[in-house]
C-alpha positions, 0 to 999 in steps of 0.5 A: 250131463248134469242138470241144467247144463248148456249143451254146445256143438263147436263148428270151426274148420281149423282144428287147433282153434277148435280144440282151443274152444273145446279146452276152454269151454270144458272148464265151465261147469254149466256147459257140455260140448256134445260134438265138433264139426269142421264144416257147415254140412257136418254141422247141420247133420250133427245138429240133426243127431245131437240136438244142442242148445247152442252152436257156436258157429264159424263163418268161412269154411269149406264145403258149406259156409257158416251163414248157409249152415246157419240158415239150414239149422234155423229153418229145420231147428228154430229153437236152436241158438246160434252164436257166430264166432268169426275171424271178420267183422264185416258188413256182409256177415253181420247183416246176414247173420242177424237177418237169418236169426243168429242170437249173437256175433263175436270175433275171435279176438274177443276175451274168453270170459266174453264168449262164455257169457254170451253163450249163457245169455243167448241160451235164455234168449238174449241177443249178444254182439261184441262192441265192434260188431255192435258199432257196425249194426248201428252203422248199418241201420242208419244207413238202411234207407236212402236219401229218399227214405226208401228202404234199400234192398239187396242187389241179389237174392239167391236161394239157399241151394244157389248159395251152396253151389256158388260157394262150391263153385268158387272153391274150384269143385267141378260139377260132379264133385258138387253133385256128390257133395250136395246129393243132387244130379250133375244136371241139377248142378248145371242148371244152378250154374246157369241160373247163377250166371243169369241172376248175377249177370255173370259169364264165366266161373272166374266172375262167379269166384269173384262174386263169392270172394267179395261176399264172404263166401271163401275161407280168405274172407270178403274184400273189405269195404270202405266207408 
């Protein structure tokens, strides 16, 4: 690695997209891609090993989505800069990314130049959002309070582990598979499942899957909100 290079981890489950990003960033003399991950769990492990300066993070991925991976990475490595690169500019993604401390959010339709410049800016601590995301942020901020001036609160606050279990349930994983993926006992998985149903007032797996879909936890993204 040359001096003053920005070290990067690419996190994207579609290999052809990941290789395209790698080819793009390899052209930049001040950047070096240290590694690639295909899901959120792999991303967390590679951050521990490689300690990149910047993580370019997809959201909709198997095993663990980019939102939960971002939460875990920034909890353990708060100096790491996260740049979200998503196919979706949905409110649920944008709000959570900013809340967790991501330094940027771009959609995949952005220009290559915008991506490389965003990496350089967030590396020095700036925040970067593409125009579509910036517009949504402004809208969300303007609607942060209800007509009585009281700040709106999310309906449900799931723990990190509950969110992980919920995504895996929605992906069709059995309790045994979830236990293996998260390195916890089957009994603990079942307890999380019961807690999720109680907290969300949902009584079956189909309902949990619908909730995960609406809240952007699955590969095919959330159901769009209309305003």
